[in-house]
N, C-alpha and C positions, 0 to 999 in steps of 0.2 A: 166540276159547275164552277158560274161565277158567282161571286160574292152575292147581285142581287139579278133574280129571274125571273122572266115575263109566265109566270100563271095564270095556264088556261083552262077554265071549266066546265066539262062538257057533259052532257044527257045521256053517259054511257059510251060515247065514241072515241075516250081519250086515245086510246091504245089506237084505232084505225087511223085516227087523225095524226099520232105520230108517225105510223109506219109509212103514211102520204107524203106526210112535210117530207120525213128523213129521204125518202126515195128520188124527192123532185130537187132539192137543194144539195150543190156540191157541199161538199166538208159541213155533211149533218151524220147525224146515227145518235139511237138511241142508247142513253147510258146507263138506267135503268127501271126494273117495272117493280113495282112494288106491290106484293096483294094484299087485302085488307085483311085484318085478324079478326073483325067480327062484321053482322052485317051493317048497311048503312043506308041511306037513303037513294043512293047510286049505285047498289049494286050488294052483294053474297058475300060472305065470308069464304077468304081463297080467290077472290077477282082480283082481278087488276083496279086496284084506287087512285096510285099517279104513274106515269111514266114520265121519268127524267130522259130529255135530248137535247142537241144540239140542230140550230138550224146555220149554218154557213157560219159556222164556232159559237154563237150565240146561246148561251142557257135559257131553256123552257121547262117546265112543266106542266103536265097536262092532267087534268084530273076528273075522274068520273064522279061528279058531283052529283048530277040527278036533276032534275026538271026544275024550272021556275028560274034559271038565271039564264036568258040567252045573250047571246053577242048583238052588240049593238056597233055602228056604226062611228060610235065615240072614240072607239081604239078601234086602230090597225093594223097591219102590219107593210111597209113599203116594200116594196124591190127596185132596186137601185140597176137597171136594165141597162147593158151597154150598147142595145143596137134593137131595130126592128124586130130582129131573128127572135132575139130574145126577149122582147115584148112577146111577143104569139108563143114563143113556148110557156112561159109562164099562164099567159091568159087563158091560153086552150087549156092547159090542165086544169087550172083553177077553176073553170069554167062550167067542165063537166058536174054536172048535177047541180051546179052553184047557180048563180044569176047576177048577169052584168049591172053594172052602175052608172054612173056617170064618170067623165073628167079620168078614165084609168081605174076608177075601185068597182070590185067586183066581192060580191059572197060566196064564200066556197060553198061546198057539198054540207059543211059541218057548221055554218052559220059564221065563221070568221071571216072580217071585211082584210082586204088589202088591195093595197094601192100600187099598181103596175105601173112603172113610170123610167122613160127612157132618162137616161143622165142627164140628155142635153137639156130635158126641160126647164129645170130651174134654173141655167145659165140663160135660158132665152127670156124666160121672166125677169131675171134681172138685169138685163142687159141697160147700160146707161142711154138708150135711146127709149124714151116715157113710147114712143109710136109704135116701135117693134115691138114692146113688151105687151103692149095693150091686143096688138094683133094676133100675138100667138094666146095672149091668154081667150081672145074671141074665139079663135080657133079651138083651142082645147076644150071648153065648156060645150061645146058643139058635140065632140065625140064620146063616145064611150070607150071603147078600145082608142087606147092613144095609138095614132100615127103618124112616124116618126117624118114622114115624107111631107105629108102636110103642114106639119109645124113649122116644118127648115123653111116650107113656100109661104107662111103666113109671116115668117123672120124676114125674108125678102120682101113682102110687098105684091108675090104674084096675084097675080087674080083682084088687085086693090082698084 
C-alpha cells in the first residue's frame, strides 16, 4: 500500500464496491479484507469493516462506516481515457445503476462521483488559441457523456 491512500466511506457496500472497481480497472486488485472485532454502526462483529485495494496501481481503502456520510461531487475520481472506446467502456460500466451528470461526470451505483475524460480534452482546453479553447469548452458543457469526435470538431471550428 502507498503511504497515502484514498479512504472511501460506504454504507454497507464497501466490499461490493471494491470488487466492482477492481474488476473494471486494469492493474487493480483487492489486497485485504479486515473483519470487525465488534458490532459498529455500519455492521456486526466478524463482518468486513474495511477493504484495502488498488485501482490502476493506486491505493484505496473502503470502509463500511454506516449511514450518514454520502459521497458528494466535491470529491471525484477522474479517469484518463485514451479514446472514445475507453470513454464508452467506463461510462457504460459506471452508469449501470448510477446517474449521468454533465460534462463527463457520473455518479455510480454506490454514490461515488467519477469524471470520464478523454485524454485530448485538457490539451484542447489549454490550446494557445483562445477561440479554439472556447469552442471546445462550449461544446463540452453541452455534453453529458463526452464525445471525442464532437470535441475535435469544435476545436477545428466545424459548424461554426
